[in-house]
C-alpha positions, 0 to 999 in steps of 0.5 A, a space after each residue: 520218259 525221264 526227259 519228259 518228266 523233267 520237262 513237266 517239272 520245269 514247266 510247272 516251276 516256270 508256270 508257278 514263278 510266273 503266277 507268283 511274279 504277276 501277284 507280286 507286281 499286282 501288289 506293288 502296283 497297288 501299293 504305288 498307285 493307291 496305298 491302303 494306308 492313304 489318310 482320308 480327308 480331315 486327318 491333316 486338319 491340324 497341319 493346315 489350321 495351326 501355325 506350327 509346325 508348318 508356318 506356310 501353306 502352298 496350294 499346288 495346282 495341276 490341271 488338264 489343259 482344257 479344264 483349268 481353274 478360274 483365277 477368281 475361284 482359286 484366289 477365293 480359296 486362298 483367302 479363305 484358308 489364309 483367314 481360317 488358318 494361322 499360317 503366315 502366308 498362303 500362296 498359289 503354285 501354278 504347276 503342271 498343265 496335263 493331257 486328258 485322262 479320258 472321259 471318266 476318272 476312278 479314284 485310283 486313276 486320280 491318285 495315279 495322276 497325283 503320284 505322276 505329277 505332284 511335286 511337293 509334300 508337306 514338310 519343313 515349314 510348309 504344308 502343301 494342299 494338292 488341287 487337281 482339275 480334271 476334264 470328264 466325270 468322276 466314275 466310282 461304282 461305290 457312289 450313286 450317279 458318280 457322274 454328278 460329282 463336282 469335286 472330291 477330297 480323296 486324301 487328307 491333302 488332295 482335292 480333285 475338281 471336275 471342271 467340265 461338270 461344273 460348266 454343265 451344272 451352271 444355269 444360264 440366264 439373269 437368274 441363274 448361277 454361273 460356272 464361276 459361282 459354283 466353282 467358288 463354292 465347290 473349292 471352299 466346300 472340299 477345303 472344308 472337308 480337308 479341314 475335317 468338316 463335318 465331324 470327319 475326325 471329331 465329334 462336334 458340340 453342335 448338332 448341325 451335321 445332316 443325318 441324310 448326308 454325313 459329313 455335311 451341314 444342314 445349314 443352306 447358308 453354309 458352304 458345307 451344305 450337302 447340295 454344293 458338291 453335286 450337279 443338281 446344285 442349280 436346282 437347289 440355289 436360285 442365286 450364287 451358293 454360299 462360299 463361306 462357313 456357317 457359324 457352327 462350322 466356324 465354331 468347329 474350326 476354331 475349336 479344332 485349332 485350339 485343341 478342344 476336340 480330340 482327333 479321332 480315327 476316320 469314320 466311313 467317308 462321306 460319299 458324294 451325294 446323289 441328285 437323282 432323288 435328293 434334288 427333287 425331294 428337297 425342292 421345297 427347301 430351296 432358298 427363297 431369294 429375290 430374283 433380281 438380275 445381278 451385275 457381275 464384276 469382271 475384276 479379280 476377287 480380292 479379300 477386301 471384297 469378300 464377306 465381313 470375315 475378311 474385312 481385316 485379313 485376306 476334303 471328301 466331297 
């Protein structure tokens, strides 16, 4: 009897230790894969906008081998950041080519890939923006129709782009928009969230945030327009979507850089928009543009060929 009692006690102790150990491992993995305190889009805006303490900006690019970036698109992103920030240089760092992570990616899976492959963090004299190109689709139970998401700014320094979904969103034909057109806009749009647009970490003097799509602009001519980050983009724009910030967003970026807006704690994140209902309900507000077939240049896009804002120089979804 005494022997059995001791065995039962030993078994109880062992079971308790296993349960405690499993809980500790879970907590450790949760903290490693996605710490609860990861800063959100916009919280590092001044690190990017200002020329000090970080005088350089490097865009580190990792990508699934079948879903790599369009060089024109990432060079456009580089040029936009070179213009709107006070960095001495903005450079692209082509890093790892990755294996596919599967048909879909949760935020936790995306963050785990970043932890495994990101090489550099902001420090010294250099701010780092991490750009991760993925195949497959976004998957998050908190977002309606997550498979329609084209890009997300999932931390204060990190952007994920879903290249397969961008390809699927393209509309063929001489009057459609190409995958490169969409990728151009998505990259600059998500970078706008990284810089804090719209009202992510500040409160604008200007009333241009879309109340139906928080964190986005009501201006269809601004790259922060809500429709740019979702697969329904081809049903909203009949010509290439905008790739530059509108006047209100430019005003906010300048005022943020100058210290005119207090940086406030992050509010609820702007979730990716859904297009099941939105695209149809906004059909009447499409751009009315001339539907003249466009002749495309096959050469890389340089700063001198961009908008007038580039004549003399180079986020969350």
